[in-house]
C-alpha positions in Angstrom: 2.5 9.2 17.3 -0.5 6.8 17.3 -0.1 3.7 15.2 -2.1 3.7 11.9 -3.6 0.3 12.8 -5.0 1.8 16.0 -6.5 4.8 14.2 -7.9 2.4 11.6 -9.5 0.3 14.3 -11.0 3.4 15.9 -12.3 4.7 12.6 -13.9 1.3 11.8 -15.6 1.0 15.1 -16.8 4.6 15.0 -18.1 4.2 11.4 -19.9 1.0 12.3 -21.7 2.8 15.1 -22.5 5.7 12.8 -23.7 3.5 10.0 -26.3 2.0 12.3 -27.9 5.4 12.4 -27.8 6.1 8.7 -31.0 5.3 6.9 -29.6 3.3 3.9 -33.2 2.5 2.9 -33.6 6.1 1.6 -32.4 6.1 -2.0 -31.0 9.7 -1.6 -28.8 8.6 1.3 -27.7 5.5 -0.5 -26.7 7.5 -3.6 -24.8 10.0 -1.3 -22.8 7.2 0.3 -22.1 5.6 -3.1 -21.0 9.1 -4.3 -18.7 9.4 -1.3 -17.1 6.0 -2.1 -16.6 7.0 -5.8 -15.1 10.4 -4.9 -12.8 8.7 -2.3 -11.5 6.3 -5.0 -11.1 9.1 -7.6 -9.1 11.1 -5.0 -6.8 8.0 -4.4 -6.3 7.7 -8.1 -5.5 11.4 -8.4 -3.0 11.2 -5.6 -1.4 8.1 -7.2 -1.1 9.8 -10.6 0.4 12.9 -8.9 2.9 10.6 -7.1 3.7 8.9 -10.4 4.3 12.3 -12.0 6.7 13.3 -9.1 8.6 9.9 -9.4 9.0 10.4 -13.1 10.1 14.0 -12.7 12.8 13.0 -10.1 13.8 9.9 -12.2 16.3 8.9 -9.4 18.6 6.4 -11.1 20.5 5.5 -8.0 21.2 1.8 -7.9 19.3 -0.1 -5.2 20.4 -3.6 -4.2 18.5 -5.7 -1.8 17.8 -9.4 -1.0 14.2 -10.4 -1.4 13.5 -13.3 0.9 12.1 -16.6 -0.4 8.3 -16.9 0.0 7.3 -18.4 3.3 7.3 -22.2 3.2 9.2 -22.5 -0.1 12.6 -24.1 -0.6 13.8 -21.3 -2.9 16.8 -19.3 -2.1 16.5 -15.6 -1.4 17.2 -13.6 -4.5 19.3 -10.5 -5.0 17.4 -7.7 -6.7 19.3 -4.9 -8.4 17.1 -2.0 -9.5 16.9 1.8 -9.4 15.1 3.9 -6.9 12.9 5.1 -9.8 11.9 1.6 -10.8 11.4 0.5 -7.2 9.1 3.4 -6.5 7.1 2.8 -9.7 6.8 -0.9 -8.7 5.6 0.0 -5.2 3.0 2.5 -6.8 1.8 -0.3 -9.1 1.4 -2.6 -6.1 -0.6 0.1 -4.3 -2.9 0.7 -7.2 -3.4 -3.1 -7.8 -4.3 -3.5 -4.1 -6.8 -0.6 -4.4 -8.4 -2.1 -7.5 -8.8 -5.4 -5.7 -10.5 -3.6 -2.9 -12.9 -1.8 -5.3 -13.7 -5.1 -7.0 -14.5 -6.8 -3.6 -16.6 -3.8 -2.6 -18.5 -4.0 -5.9 -19.3 -7.6 -5.3 -20.3 -7.0 -1.6 -22.5 -4.0 -2.5 -24.0 -4.9 -5.8 -24.3 -8.6 -5.4 -24.7 -9.2 -1.7 -26.4 -5.8 -1.1 -24.1 -4.8 1.8 -24.1 -1.0 2.3 -22.3 -0.4 5.6 -18.8 -1.2 4.2 -19.2 1.6 1.6 -18.9 4.2 4.4 -15.8 2.6 6.0 -14.2 1.9 2.6 -14.6 5.6 1.8 -12.2 6.6 4.5 -9.7 3.8 5.4 -8.1 3.5 1.9 -7.9 7.2 1.5 -6.2 7.5 4.9 -3.8 4.7 3.8 -2.9 6.4 0.6 -1.8 9.5 2.5 0.0 7.4 5.2 2.0 5.3 2.7 5.8 5.6 2.2 5.4 6.9 -1.4 3.1 9.8 -0.2 5.4 10.6 2.7 8.4 10.9 0.3 6.9 12.3 -2.9 3.9 14.2 -1.6 5.0 15.5 1.7 8.7 15.8 0.9 10.1 13.7 3.8 13.7 12.5 3.4 14.1 8.8 2.6 15.9 8.0 5.9 15.1 5.7 8.8 11.8 3.9 8.2 11.5 5.5 4.8 14.9 4.2 3.6 14.4 1.8 0.7 13.7 -1.1 0.4 10.7 -0.7 2.7 9.6 -3.3 5.2 6.4 -5.2 4.2 3.3 -3.9 6.0 2.8 -5.9 9.2 0.1 -8.5 9.0 -2.2 -9.4 11.8 -1.0 -7.7 15.0 2.1 -6.5 13.2 3.5 -10.0 12.7 4.8 -9.7 9.1 8.4 -8.8 9.6 9.9 -12.2 8.8 9.7 -11.6 5.0 11.2 -8.1 4.9 13.7 -7.4 2.2 17.3 -7.1 3.5 19.6 -4.4 2.2 22.6 -5.0 4.6 26.0 -5.7 3.0 26.3 -9.1 4.6 23.0 -10.4 3.1 23.8 -8.9 -0.3 27.2 -10.6 -0.4 25.7 -13.8 0.8 23.1 -13.8 -2.0 25.8 -12.9 -4.6 28.0 -15.8 -3.5 24.9 -18.2 -3.6 24.6 -17.4 -7.3 21.1 -15.8 -7.0 22.6 -12.3 -7.8 22.0 -10.2 -10.9 18.3 -10.4 -11.1 17.6 -7.0 -12.5 14.1 -5.6 -12.3 13.0 -3.0 -15.0 
């Protein structure tokens, strides 16, 4: 299967070429692209609300323990997090929505203040694609079992060129016992 980063790159390059041919000077076309962007974000919101409904319907209270690594460059100890799958999924969903709202805010500044129109087209597709490719959608929307890459806690999304794996949460027994002995255990997230 093709990597999501590769398909995003192809979509961005294709949309950049397509946006050169779109007459953004025409008010009708501009309103159409703005409408597409708004519909895309409303669709992401609807999918997120549906996923939240599914999470709350399952209400999986299975205990989940993992070690959250210290932020890069800090002298803090990694901390042990004890939560439930239900709380973890809701936390991940909140993070996804927060990230989407940040994107909408940045897009508003770029479009309304700086008058950029081309990114509207790209941002109508990439976040929507991301919402359907996310782990929450795979589990709660498409019904895939939470095994393999979908086993919680999820690895952080890779940064530039997939170089983000150093700060992944660890759920192995050795890491959890080490964090408990270090005295950073018992942090319960609600």
